All heavy atoms as a GROMACS GRO file, in nm:
protein
  575
    1MET      N    1   7.391  -6.982   7.850
    1MET     CA    2   7.386  -7.000   7.707
    1MET      C    3   7.267  -7.088   7.674
    1MET      O    4   7.237  -7.182   7.745
    1MET     CB    5   7.516  -7.064   7.657
    1MET     CG    6   7.518  -7.082   7.509
    1MET     SD    7   7.677  -7.119   7.432
    1MET     CE    8   7.746  -7.244   7.532
    2GLN      N    9   7.202  -7.057   7.564
    2GLN     CA   10   7.085  -7.132   7.517
    2GLN      C   11   7.119  -7.201   7.386
    2GLN      O   12   7.172  -7.138   7.295
    2GLN     CB   13   6.970  -7.033   7.497
    2GLN     CG   14   6.849  -7.090   7.433
    2GLN     CD   15   6.748  -6.980   7.403
    2GLN    OE1   16   6.758  -6.870   7.452
    2GLN    NE2   17   6.652  -7.013   7.321
    3LEU      N   18   7.093  -7.330   7.377
    3LEU     CA   19   7.121  -7.404   7.254
    3LEU      C   20   7.018  -7.368   7.149
    3LEU      O   21   6.899  -7.358   7.179
    3LEU     CB   22   7.121  -7.554   7.281
    3LEU     CG   23   7.161  -7.642   7.165
    3LEU    CD1   24   7.302  -7.608   7.119
    3LEU    CD2   25   7.155  -7.788   7.203
    4GLY      N   26   7.063  -7.350   7.028
    4GLY     CA   27   6.973  -7.314   6.920
    4GLY      C   28   6.943  -7.432   6.832
    4GLY      O   29   6.857  -7.513   6.862
    5THR      N   30   7.019  -7.445   6.724
    5THR     CA   31   6.992  -7.550   6.626
    5THR      C   32   7.121  -7.588   6.555
    5THR      O   33   7.221  -7.521   6.570
    5THR     CB   34   6.884  -7.504   6.525
    5THR    OG1   35   6.842  -7.612   6.447
    5THR    CG2   36   6.933  -7.391   6.438
    6ARG      N   37   7.116  -7.694   6.477
    6ARG     CA   38   7.234  -7.744   6.406
    6ARG      C   39   7.194  -7.776   6.263
    6ARG      O   40   7.084  -7.825   6.238
    6ARG     CB   41   7.283  -7.869   6.478
    6ARG     CG   42   7.417  -7.919   6.436
    6ARG     CD   43   7.467  -8.018   6.543
    6ARG     NE   44   7.572  -8.103   6.494
    6ARG     CZ   45   7.701  -8.072   6.495
    6ARG    NH1   46   7.739  -7.956   6.542
    6ARG    NH2   47   7.790  -8.155   6.450
    7TRP      N   48   7.284  -7.747   6.167
    7TRP     CA   49   7.258  -7.779   6.027
    7TRP      C   50   7.389  -7.806   5.954
    7TRP      O   51   7.496  -7.769   5.999
    7TRP     CB   52   7.178  -7.669   5.958
    7TRP     CG   53   7.251  -7.540   5.933
    7TRP    CD1   54   7.306  -7.500   5.815
    7TRP    CD2   55   7.275  -7.435   6.027
    7TRP    NE1   56   7.365  -7.376   5.830
    7TRP    CE2   57   7.347  -7.334   5.959
    7TRP    CE3   58   7.245  -7.415   6.162
    7TRP    CZ2   59   7.388  -7.217   6.021
    7TRP    CZ3   60   7.287  -7.298   6.223
    7TRP    CH2   61   7.356  -7.202   6.154
    8THR      N   62   7.379  -7.873   5.841
    8THR     CA   63   7.495  -7.914   5.761
    8THR      C   64   7.543  -7.797   5.675
    8THR      O   65   7.461  -7.720   5.623
    8THR     CB   66   7.456  -8.031   5.670
    8THR    OG1   67   7.406  -8.137   5.752
    8THR    CG2   68   7.576  -8.083   5.592
    9THR      N   69   7.674  -7.787   5.659
    9THR     CA   70   7.729  -7.683   5.572
    9THR      C   71   7.676  -7.701   5.431
    9THR      O   72   7.649  -7.811   5.385
    9THR     CB   73   7.883  -7.688   5.568
    9THR    OG1   74   7.923  -7.819   5.531
    9THR    CG2   75   7.943  -7.651   5.700
   10GLY      N   76   7.657  -7.589   5.365
   10GLY     CA   77   7.606  -7.591   5.228
   10GLY      C   78   7.455  -7.594   5.220
   10GLY      O   79   7.399  -7.565   5.114
   11ALA      N   80   7.390  -7.626   5.330
   11ALA     CA   81   7.243  -7.629   5.333
   11ALA      C   82   7.191  -7.490   5.371
   11ALA      O   83   7.263  -7.409   5.429
   11ALA     CB   84   7.194  -7.732   5.433
   12GLU      N   85   7.067  -7.466   5.337
   12GLU     CA   86   7.002  -7.341   5.378
   12GLU      C   87   6.993  -7.338   5.530
   12GLU      O   88   6.944  -7.434   5.591
   12GLU     CB   89   6.862  -7.333   5.317
   12GLU     CG   90   6.787  -7.208   5.351
   12GLU     CD   91   6.842  -7.083   5.282
   12GLU    OE1   92   6.909  -7.096   5.178
   12GLU    OE2   93   6.818  -6.974   5.334
   13PRO      N   94   7.040  -7.230   5.594
   13PRO     CA   95   7.026  -7.222   5.740
   13PRO      C   96   6.879  -7.226   5.781
   13PRO      O   97   6.794  -7.172   5.710
   13PRO     CB   98   7.090  -7.088   5.776
   13PRO     CG   99   7.182  -7.057   5.662
   13PRO     CD  100   7.114  -7.115   5.541
   14PRO      N  101   6.849  -7.287   5.895
   14PRO     CA  102   6.711  -7.291   5.942
   14PRO      C  103   6.655  -7.150   5.966
   14PRO      O  104   6.731  -7.054   5.981
   14PRO     CB  105   6.721  -7.366   6.076
   14PRO     CG  106   6.850  -7.439   6.069
   14PRO     CD  107   6.940  -7.357   5.983
   15ALA      N  108   6.525  -7.140   5.969
   15ALA     CA  109   6.458  -7.011   5.988
   15ALA      C  110   6.499  -6.943   6.119
   15ALA      O  111   6.494  -6.821   6.130
   15ALA     CB  112   6.307  -7.030   5.984
   16SER      N  113   6.542  -7.021   6.218
   16SER     CA  114   6.580  -6.964   6.348
   16SER      C  115   6.714  -6.890   6.344
   16SER      O  116   6.748  -6.819   6.438
   16SER     CB  117   6.585  -7.075   6.454
   16SER     OG  118   6.679  -7.174   6.417
   17VAL      N  119   6.790  -6.905   6.234
   17VAL     CA  120   6.917  -6.833   6.222
   17VAL      C  121   6.886  -6.689   6.183
   17VAL      O  122   6.823  -6.664   6.080
   17VAL     CB  123   7.008  -6.898   6.116
   17VAL    CG1  124   7.136  -6.818   6.097
   17VAL    CG2  125   7.040  -7.042   6.157
   18PRO      N  126   6.929  -6.592   6.264
   18PRO     CA  127   6.898  -6.452   6.235
   18PRO      C  128   6.952  -6.407   6.099
   18PRO      O  129   7.060  -6.448   6.057
   18PRO     CB  130   6.969  -6.376   6.348
   18PRO     CG  131   6.980  -6.475   6.459
   18PRO     CD  132   7.001  -6.608   6.390
   19ALA      N  133   6.875  -6.322   6.034
   19ALA     CA  134   6.914  -6.272   5.902
   19ALA      C  135   7.049  -6.202   5.905
   19ALA      O  136   7.125  -6.210   5.808
   19ALA     CB  137   6.806  -6.176   5.850
   20ALA      N  138   7.083  -6.138   6.014
   20ALA     CA  139   7.211  -6.067   6.024
   20ALA      C  140   7.331  -6.160   6.011
   20ALA      O  141   7.436  -6.119   5.961
   20ALA     CB  142   7.218  -5.991   6.157
   21LEU      N  143   7.318  -6.286   6.053
   21LEU     CA  144   7.430  -6.380   6.048
   21LEU      C  145   7.445  -6.448   5.912
   21LEU      O  146   7.553  -6.498   5.879
   21LEU     CB  147   7.414  -6.489   6.154
   21LEU     CG  148   7.421  -6.447   6.300
   21LEU    CD1  149   7.421  -6.571   6.389
   21LEU    CD2  150   7.542  -6.362   6.329
   22ARG      N  151   7.340  -6.452   5.834
   22ARG     CA  152   7.341  -6.530   5.710
   22ARG      C  153   7.450  -6.488   5.611
   22ARG      O  154   7.516  -6.575   5.554
   22ARG     CB  155   7.203  -6.528   5.646
   22ARG     CG  156   7.103  -6.608   5.727
   22ARG     CD  157   6.960  -6.588   5.679
   22ARG     NE  158   6.870  -6.663   5.764
   22ARG     CZ  159   6.825  -6.784   5.736
   22ARG    NH1  160   6.857  -6.843   5.622
   22ARG    NH2  161   6.745  -6.847   5.820
   23PRO      N  162   7.474  -6.358   5.588
   23PRO     CA  163   7.583  -6.322   5.496
   23PRO      C  164   7.720  -6.368   5.547
   23PRO      O  165   7.804  -6.412   5.468
   23PRO     CB  166   7.576  -6.169   5.489
   23PRO     CG  167   7.435  -6.136   5.524
   23PRO     CD  168   7.396  -6.239   5.626
   24GLY      N  169   7.743  -6.360   5.676
   24GLY     CA  170   7.870  -6.406   5.733
   24GLY      C  171   7.888  -6.556   5.718
   24GLY      O  172   7.998  -6.604   5.689
   25ILE      N  173   7.781  -6.630   5.738
   25ILE     CA  174   7.786  -6.776   5.720
   25ILE      C  175   7.817  -6.809   5.576
   25ILE      O  176   7.903  -6.893   5.546
   25ILE     CB  177   7.653  -6.840   5.766
   25ILE    CG1  178   7.639  -6.826   5.919
   25ILE    CG2  179   7.642  -6.985   5.721
   25ILE    CD1  180   7.501  -6.857   5.971
   26ALA      N  181   7.751  -6.742   5.483
   26ALA     CA  182   7.775  -6.764   5.340
   26ALA      C  183   7.920  -6.728   5.304
   26ALA      O  184   7.983  -6.798   5.224
   26ALA     CB  185   7.677  -6.683   5.256
   27GLU      N  186   7.972  -6.622   5.363
   27GLU     CA  187   8.110  -6.581   5.337
   27GLU      C  188   8.210  -6.688   5.382
   27GLU      O  189   8.304  -6.722   5.310
   27GLU     CB  190   8.140  -6.450   5.409
   27GLU     CG  191   8.282  -6.402   5.397
   27GLU     CD  192   8.310  -6.280   5.482
   27GLU    OE1  193   8.215  -6.207   5.518
   27GLU    OE2  194   8.428  -6.257   5.513
   28VAL      N  195   8.190  -6.741   5.502
   28VAL     CA  196   8.279  -6.846   5.553
   28VAL      C  197   8.273  -6.968   5.462
   28VAL      O  198   8.376  -7.024   5.424
   28VAL     CB  199   8.244  -6.884   5.698
   28VAL    CG1  200   8.318  -7.010   5.742
   28VAL    CG2  201   8.276  -6.768   5.793
   29GLU      N  202   8.153  -7.009   5.425
   29GLU     CA  203   8.140  -7.127   5.338
   29GLU      C  204   8.204  -7.103   5.202
   29GLU      O  205   8.268  -7.192   5.148
   29GLU     CB  206   7.993  -7.167   5.325
   29GLU     CG  207   7.938  -7.225   5.454
   29GLU     CD  208   7.801  -7.286   5.438
   29GLU    OE1  209   7.743  -7.284   5.327
   29GLU    OE2  210   7.751  -7.339   5.539
   30ALA      N  211   8.191  -6.982   5.148
   30ALA     CA  212   8.253  -6.951   5.018
   30ALA      C  213   8.405  -6.955   5.028
   30ALA      O  214   8.473  -7.006   4.939
   30ALA     CB  215   8.207  -6.814   4.969
   31ASN      N  216   8.458  -6.904   5.138
   31ASN     CA  217   8.604  -6.903   5.157
   31ASN      C  218   8.660  -7.043   5.178
   31ASN      O  219   8.777  -7.068   5.147
   31ASN     CB  220   8.643  -6.815   5.276
   31ASN     CG  221   8.625  -6.667   5.245
   31ASN    OD1  222   8.622  -6.626   5.130
   31ASN    ND2  223   8.612  -6.588   5.349
   32LEU      N  224   8.579  -7.133   5.231
   32LEU     CA  225   8.625  -7.269   5.257
   32LEU      C  226   8.578  -7.368   5.150
   32LEU      O  227   8.597  -7.488   5.165
   32LEU     CB  228   8.574  -7.316   5.394
   32LEU     CG  229   8.628  -7.241   5.515
   32LEU    CD1  230   8.561  -7.294   5.643
   32LEU    CD2  231   8.779  -7.253   5.525
   33ALA      N  232   8.518  -7.317   5.043
   33ALA     CA  233   8.466  -7.405   4.937
   33ALA      C  234   8.575  -7.500   4.890
   33ALA      O  235   8.688  -7.463   4.868
   33ALA     CB  236   8.414  -7.322   4.821
   34GLY      N  237   8.539  -7.627   4.877
   34GLY     CA  238   8.633  -7.729   4.833
   34GLY      C  239   8.712  -7.792   4.946
   34GLY      O  240   8.780  -7.892   4.927
   35SER      N  241   8.702  -7.737   5.065
   35SER     CA  242   8.774  -7.791   5.180
   35SER      C  243   8.703  -7.917   5.230
   35SER      O  244   8.581  -7.922   5.239
   35SER     CB  245   8.777  -7.686   5.292
   35SER     OG  246   8.819  -7.744   5.412
   36LEU      N  247   8.780  -8.018   5.261
   36LEU     CA  248   8.723  -8.142   5.313
   36LEU      C  249   8.647  -8.117   5.442
   36LEU      O  250   8.540  -8.171   5.463
   36LEU     CB  251   8.832  -8.246   5.336
   36LEU     CG  252   8.786  -8.382   5.388
   36LEU    CD1  253   8.688  -8.446   5.290
   36LEU    CD2  254   8.904  -8.474   5.411
   37SER      N  255   8.700  -8.029   5.529
   37SER     CA  256   8.633  -8.003   5.655
   37SER      C  257   8.498  -7.935   5.634
   37SER      O  258   8.405  -7.954   5.710
   37SER     CB  259   8.721  -7.918   5.747
   37SER     OG  260   8.753  -7.795   5.685
   38LEU      N  261   8.486  -7.856   5.528
   38LEU     CA  262   8.359  -7.791   5.499
   38LEU      C  263   8.258  -7.891   5.446
   38LEU      O  264   8.142  -7.888   5.483
   38LEU     CB  265   8.378  -7.678   5.398
   38LEU     CG  266   8.250  -7.603   5.362
   38LEU    CD1  267   8.196  -7.528   5.483
   38LEU    CD2  268   8.274  -7.507   5.248
   39SER      N  269   8.303  -7.983   5.362
   39SER     CA  270   8.209  -8.076   5.300
   39SER      C  271   8.141  -8.169   5.400
   39SER      O  272   8.034  -8.221   5.372
   39SER     CB  273   8.279  -8.158   5.191
   39SER     OG  274   8.375  -8.244   5.250
   40LYS      N  275   8.201  -8.189   5.513
   40LYS     CA  276   8.141  -8.276   5.615
   40LYS      C  277   8.110  -8.198   5.743
   40LYS      O  278   8.088  -8.258   5.847
   40LYS     CB  279   8.237  -8.390   5.648
   40LYS     CG  280   8.263  -8.480   5.530
   40LYS     CD  281   8.356  -8.591   5.568
   40LYS     CE  282   8.392  -8.674   5.448
   40LYS     NZ  283   8.306  -8.784   5.424
   41GLY      N  284   8.108  -8.066   5.733
   41GLY     CA  285   8.092  -7.982   5.851
   41GLY      C  286   7.948  -7.956   5.891
   41GLY      O  287   7.855  -7.979   5.813
   42HIS      N  288   7.935  -7.906   6.012
   42HIS     CA  289   7.804  -7.868   6.066
   42HIS      C  290   7.817  -7.735   6.139
   42HIS      O  291   7.919  -7.708   6.202
   42HIS     CB  292   7.753  -7.973   6.166
   42HIS     CG  293   7.716  -8.101   6.102
   42HIS    ND1  294   7.806  -8.203   6.080
   42HIS    CD2  295   7.598  -8.144   6.051
   42HIS    CE1  296   7.745  -8.303   6.020
   42HIS    NE2  297   7.619  -8.270   6.001
   43TRP      N  298   7.713  -7.656   6.128
   43TRP     CA  299   7.701  -7.532   6.204
   43TRP      C  300   7.615  -7.559   6.327
   43TRP      O  301   7.522  -7.640   6.322
   43TRP     CB  302   7.630  -7.425   6.120
   43TRP     CG  303   7.710  -7.369   6.008
   43TRP    CD1  304   7.706  -7.409   5.877
   43TRP    CD2  305   7.803  -7.262   6.014
   43TRP    NE1  306   7.793  -7.332   5.803
   43TRP    CE2  307   7.853  -7.241   5.885
   43TRP    CE3  308   7.850  -7.181   6.117
   43TRP    CZ2  309   7.947  -7.142   5.855
   43TRP    CZ3  310   7.943  -7.083   6.088
   43TRP    CH2  311   7.990  -7.064   5.959
   44THR      N  312   7.644  -7.488   6.434
   44THR     CA  313   7.561  -7.492   6.554
   44THR      C  314   7.529  -7.349   6.594
   44THR      O  315   7.620  -7.268   6.610
   44THR     CB  316   7.633  -7.563   6.670
   44THR    OG1  317   7.670  -7.695   6.628
   44THR    CG2  318   7.544  -7.572   6.793
   45LEU      N  319   7.401  -7.319   6.606
   45LEU     CA  320   7.357  -7.187   6.650
   45LEU      C  321   7.332  -7.192   6.800
   45LEU      O  322   7.257  -7.277   6.848
   45LEU     CB  323   7.229  -7.146   6.578
   45LEU     CG  324   7.167  -7.013   6.624
   45LEU    CD1  325   7.256  -6.896   6.586
   45LEU    CD2  326   7.028  -6.998   6.565
   46THR      N  327   7.398  -7.102   6.873
   46THR     CA  328   7.374  -7.087   7.016
   46THR      C  329   7.351  -6.939   7.045
   46THR      O  330   7.372  -6.854   6.958
   46THR     CB  331   7.493  -7.140   7.100
   46THR    OG1  332   7.611  -7.073   7.061
   46THR    CG2  333   7.510  -7.289   7.084
   47TRP      N  334   7.310  -6.913   7.166
   47TRP     CA  335   7.287  -6.775   7.209
   47TRP      C  336   7.365  -6.752   7.337
   47TRP      O  337   7.358  -6.832   7.430
   47TRP     CB  338   7.138  -6.753   7.234
   47TRP     CG  339   7.056  -6.774   7.110
   47TRP    CD1  340   7.014  -6.894   7.060
   47TRP    CD2  341   7.012  -6.675   7.018
   47TRP    NE1  342   6.945  -6.874   6.943
   47TRP    CE2  343   6.942  -6.741   6.916
   47TRP    CE3  344   7.025  -6.537   7.015
   47TRP    CZ2  345   6.884  -6.673   6.811
   47TRP    CZ3  346   6.966  -6.469   6.909
   47TRP    CH2  347   6.897  -6.537   6.809
   48LEU      N  348   7.440  -6.642   7.340
   48LEU     CA  349   7.517  -6.606   7.458
   48LEU      C  350   7.485  -6.461   7.491
   48LEU      O  351   7.501  -6.373   7.406
   48LEU     CB  352   7.667  -6.624   7.432
   48LEU     CG  353   7.761  -6.594   7.547
   48LEU    CD1  354   7.730  -6.686   7.666
   48LEU    CD2  355   7.905  -6.611   7.504
   49GLU      N  356   7.438  -6.438   7.612
   49GLU     CA  357   7.399  -6.304   7.655
   49GLU      C  358   7.299  -6.241   7.558
   49GLU      O  359   7.304  -6.123   7.528
   49GLU     CB  360   7.522  -6.216   7.673
   49GLU     CG  361   7.615  -6.267   7.781
   49GLU     CD  362   7.742  -6.186   7.795
   49GLU    OE1  363   7.762  -6.088   7.718
   49GLU    OE2  364   7.823  -6.220   7.882
   50GLY      N  365   7.210  -6.326   7.504
   50GLY     CA  366   7.105  -6.279   7.415
   50GLY      C  367   7.148  -6.255   7.271
   50GLY      O  368   7.068  -6.211   7.190
   51ARG      N  369   7.275  -6.284   7.239
   51ARG     CA  370   7.325  -6.262   7.104
   51ARG      C  371   7.356  -6.396   7.037
   51ARG      O  372   7.411  -6.486   7.099
   51ARG     CB  373   7.448  -6.173   7.106
   51ARG     CG  374   7.416  -6.031   7.149
   51ARG     CD  375   7.534  -5.937   7.132
   51ARG     NE  376   7.654  -5.983   7.198
   51ARG     CZ  377   7.687  -5.958   7.324
   51ARG    NH1  378   7.605  -5.888   7.399
   51ARG    NH2  379   7.800  -6.001   7.375
   52PRO      N  380   7.326  -6.406   6.905
   52PRO     CA  381   7.348  -6.533   6.835
   52PRO      C  382   7.495  -6.554   6.797
   52PRO      O  383   7.566  -6.459   6.763
   52PRO     CB  384   7.262  -6.518   6.710
   52PRO     CG  385   7.262  -6.370   6.684
   52PRO     CD  386   7.263  -6.306   6.820
   53ILE      N  387   7.536  -6.679   6.802
   53ILE     CA  388   7.668  -6.721   6.757
   53ILE      C  389   7.650  -6.848   6.676
   53ILE      O  390   7.593  -6.946   6.725
   53ILE     CB  391   7.763  -6.751   6.875
   53ILE    CG1  392   7.777  -6.631   6.966
   53ILE    CG2  393   7.899  -6.798   6.823
   53ILE    CD1  394   7.853  -6.661   7.094
   54ALA      N  395   7.696  -6.847   6.552
   54ALA     CA  396   7.695  -6.967   6.468
   54ALA      C  397   7.839  -7.019   6.464
   54ALA      O  398   7.929  -6.947   6.421
   54ALA     CB  399   7.645  -6.936   6.328
   55GLU      N  400   7.858  -7.141   6.511
   55GLU     CA  401   7.992  -7.201   6.513
   55GLU      C  402   7.999  -7.317   6.415
   55GLU      O  403   7.915  -7.407   6.417
   55GLU     CB  404   8.026  -7.251   6.653
   55GLU     CG  405   8.038  -7.140   6.754
   55GLU     CD  406   8.075  -7.189   6.893
   55GLU    OE1  407   8.082  -7.312   6.914
   55GLU    OE2  408   8.096  -7.104   6.980
   56LEU      N  409   8.100  -7.313   6.330
   56LEU     CA  410   8.126  -7.420   6.235
   56LEU      C  411   8.228  -7.513   6.298
   56LEU      O  412   8.333  -7.468   6.345
   56LEU     CB  413   8.179  -7.363   6.104
   56LEU     CG  414   8.218  -7.461   5.995
   56LEU    CD1  415   8.098  -7.547   5.954
   56LEU    CD2  416   8.274  -7.387   5.874
   57ASP      N  417   8.200  -7.642   6.300
   57ASP     CA  418   8.291  -7.735   6.367
   57ASP      C  419   8.426  -7.746   6.299
   57ASP      O  420   8.518  -7.808   6.351
   57ASP     CB  421   8.227  -7.872   6.388
   57ASP     CG  422   8.171  -7.935   6.263
   57ASP    OD1  423   8.200  -7.885   6.152
   57ASP    OD2  424   8.097  -8.033   6.276
   58ALA      N  425   8.443  -7.680   6.184
   58ALA     CA  426   8.573  -7.675   6.118
   58ALA      C  427   8.659  -7.561   6.173
   58ALA      O  428   8.767  -7.535   6.123
   58ALA     CB  429   8.555  -7.658   5.967
   59GLY      N  430   8.609  -7.492   6.277
   59GLY     CA  431   8.691  -7.393   6.345
   59GLY      C  432   8.658  -7.248   6.318
   59GLY      O  433   8.743  -7.161   6.337
   60TRP      N  434   8.537  -7.218   6.276
   60TRP     CA  435   8.497  -7.079   6.249
   60TRP      C  436   8.373  -7.043   6.329
   60TRP      O  437   8.294  -7.129   6.366
   60TRP     CB  438   8.466  -7.061   6.101
   60TRP     CG  439   8.590  -7.053   6.018
   60TRP    CD1  440   8.663  -7.160   5.974
   60TRP    CD2  441   8.656  -6.937   5.974
   60TRP    NE1  442   8.771  -7.115   5.903
   60TRP    CE2  443   8.769  -6.978   5.901
   60TRP    CE3  444   8.630  -6.801   5.988
   60TRP    CZ2  445   8.857  -6.888   5.842
   60TRP    CZ3  446   8.718  -6.711   5.928
   60TRP    CH2  447   8.830  -6.755   5.857
   61GLU      N  448   8.357  -6.913   6.353
   61GLU     CA  449   8.236  -6.863   6.417
   61GLU      C  450   8.192  -6.733   6.350
   61GLU      O  451   8.274  -6.658   6.298
   61GLU     CB  452   8.258  -6.842   6.567
   61GLU     CG  453   8.361  -6.736   6.602
   61GLU     CD  454   8.388  -6.726   6.750
   61GLU    OE1  455   8.324  -6.797   6.830
   61GLU    OE2  456   8.474  -6.644   6.788
   62VAL      N  457   8.062  -6.715   6.348
   62VAL     CA  458   8.000  -6.592   6.299
   62VAL      C  459   7.915  -6.544   6.414
   62VAL      O  460   7.829  -6.617   6.463
   62VAL     CB  461   7.915  -6.617   6.173
   62VAL    CG1  462   7.850  -6.488   6.126
   62VAL    CG2  463   8.000  -6.678   6.061
   63LEU      N  464   7.941  -6.420   6.460
   63LEU     CA  465   7.870  -6.373   6.578
   63LEU      C  466   7.825  -6.230   6.563
   63LEU      O  467   7.876  -6.155   6.480
   63LEU     CB  468   7.960  -6.388   6.701
   63LEU     CG  469   8.094  -6.316   6.697
   63LEU    CD1  470   8.087  -6.187   6.775
   63LEU    CD2  471   8.201  -6.406   6.756
   64LEU      N  472   7.729  -6.195   6.643
   64LEU     CA  473   7.675  -6.060   6.649
   64LEU      C  474   7.729  -5.996   6.776
   64LEU      O  475   7.707  -6.048   6.886
   64LEU     CB  476   7.522  -6.064   6.651
   64LEU     CG  477   7.448  -5.932   6.643
   64LEU    CD1  478   7.474  -5.864   6.509
   64LEU    CD2  479   7.299  -5.953   6.661
   65THR      N  480   7.800  -5.884   6.762
   65THR     CA  481   7.858  -5.817   6.879
   65THR      C  482   7.751  -5.734   6.950
   65THR      O  483   7.642  -5.711   6.897
   65THR     CB  484   7.974  -5.724   6.838
   65THR    OG1  485   7.921  -5.616   6.759
   65THR    CG2  486   8.081  -5.800   6.762
   66ALA      N  487   7.786  -5.685   7.068
   66ALA     CA  488   7.694  -5.601   7.146
   66ALA      C  489   7.659  -5.473   7.070
   66ALA      O  490   7.550  -5.418   7.088
   66ALA     CB  491   7.755  -5.569   7.281
   67SER      N  492   7.750  -5.426   6.985
   67SER     CA  493   7.725  -5.304   6.908
   67SER      C  494   7.647  -5.330   6.779
   67SER      O  495   7.617  -5.238   6.705
   67SER     CB  496   7.857  -5.234   6.876
   67SER     OG  497   7.939  -5.317   6.797
   68GLY      N  498   7.616  -5.457   6.751
   68GLY     CA  499   7.537  -5.492   6.633
   68GLY      C  500   7.617  -5.529   6.511
   68GLY      O  501   7.560  -5.552   6.405
   69ASP      N  502   7.751  -5.534   6.523
   69ASP     CA  503   7.836  -5.575   6.412
   69ASP      C  504   7.838  -5.727   6.400
   69ASP      O  505   7.831  -5.798   6.501
   69ASP     CB  506   7.979  -5.525   6.431
   69ASP     CG  507   7.988  -5.374   6.432
   69ASP    OD1  508   7.918  -5.310   6.351
   69ASP    OD2  509   8.065  -5.320   6.514
   70VAL      N  510   7.852  -5.776   6.278
   70VAL     CA  511   7.866  -5.919   6.254
   70VAL      C  512   8.013  -5.946   6.224
   70VAL      O  513   8.073  -5.879   6.140
   70VAL     CB  514   7.777  -5.966   6.138
   70VAL    CG1  515   7.803  -6.112   6.106
   70VAL    CG2  516   7.630  -5.944   6.171
   71ILE      N  517   8.069  -6.044   6.294
   71ILE     CA  518   8.209  -6.079   6.276
   71ILE      C  519   8.217  -6.228   6.239
   71ILE      O  520   8.155  -6.312   6.303
   71ILE     CB  521   8.288  -6.056   6.407
   71ILE    CG1  522   8.286  -5.908   6.442
   71ILE    CG2  523   8.431  -6.107   6.394
   71ILE    CD1  524   8.350  -5.876   6.576
   72ALA      N  525   8.294  -6.256   6.134
   72ALA     CA  526   8.324  -6.395   6.096
   72ALA      C  527   8.474  -6.412   6.118
   72ALA      O  528   8.555  -6.337   6.064
   72ALA     CB  529   8.290  -6.418   5.950
   73ARG      N  530   8.510  -6.510   6.200
   73ARG     CA  531   8.652  -6.529   6.234
   73ARG      C  532   8.679  -6.673   6.273
   73ARG      O  533   8.586  -6.748   6.309
   73ARG     CB  534   8.690  -6.438   6.350
   73ARG     CG  535   8.616  -6.472   6.480
   73ARG     CD  536   8.648  -6.376   6.590
   73ARG     NE  537   8.580  -6.416   6.714
   73ARG     CZ  538   8.561  -6.337   6.816
   73ARG    NH1  539   8.604  -6.212   6.813
   73ARG    NH2  540   8.501  -6.382   6.924
   74PRO      N  541   8.808  -6.711   6.271
   74PRO     CA  542   8.844  -6.844   6.322
   74PRO      C  543   8.802  -6.850   6.470
   74PRO      O  544   8.808  -6.750   6.542
   74PRO     CB  545   8.995  -6.850   6.307
   74PRO     CG  546   9.027  -6.750   6.202
   74PRO     CD  547   8.925  -6.640   6.217
   75PHE      N  548   8.759  -6.968   6.512
   75PHE     CA  549   8.710  -6.986   6.648
   75PHE      C  550   8.819  -6.955   6.750
   75PHE      O  551   8.934  -6.992   6.732
   75PHE     CB  552   8.662  -7.130   6.669
   75PHE     CG  553   8.600  -7.153   6.802
   75PHE    CD1  554   8.476  -7.104   6.832
   75PHE    CD2  555   8.669  -7.225   6.899
   75PHE    CE1  556   8.419  -7.125   6.958
   75PHE    CE2  557   8.614  -7.247   7.024
   75PHE     CZ  558   8.487  -7.196   7.052
   76GLN      N  559   8.780  -6.885   6.855
   76GLN     CA  560   8.871  -6.852   6.964
   76GLN      C  561   8.817  -6.912   7.092
   76GLN      O  562   8.700  -6.897   7.125
   76GLN     CB  563   8.882  -6.701   6.980
   76GLN     CG  564   8.935  -6.632   6.856
   76GLN     CD  565   8.934  -6.481   6.870
   76GLN    OE1  566   8.887  -6.426   6.967
   76GLN    NE2  567   8.985  -6.414   6.769
   77ASP      N  568   8.904  -6.980   7.168
   77ASP     CA  569   8.862  -7.039   7.296
   77ASP      C  570   8.840  -6.931   7.400
   77ASP      O  571   8.894  -6.831   7.404
   77ASP     CB  572   8.966  -7.138   7.347
   77ASP     CG  573   8.967  -7.265   7.264
   77ASP    OD1  574   8.861  -7.300   7.211
   77ASP    OD2  575   9.074  -7.325   7.253
   0.00000   0.00000   0.00000
């Protein structure tokens, strides 16, 4: 796994965040709007097997599957 970057929720994602993930990130933030965990949250972009994963420390992830689909879901161990 390769570490990417980190940014605060509600802020514009850094340029290194792939365009494919941005709508999913915005969707998660919209669904959690007003949540205390969102207001103090951070996203972390990592890469696993060459695919990007954005993880929100409030328990969500937005990822790109091998087939090219973007999935936004609660974090799974």
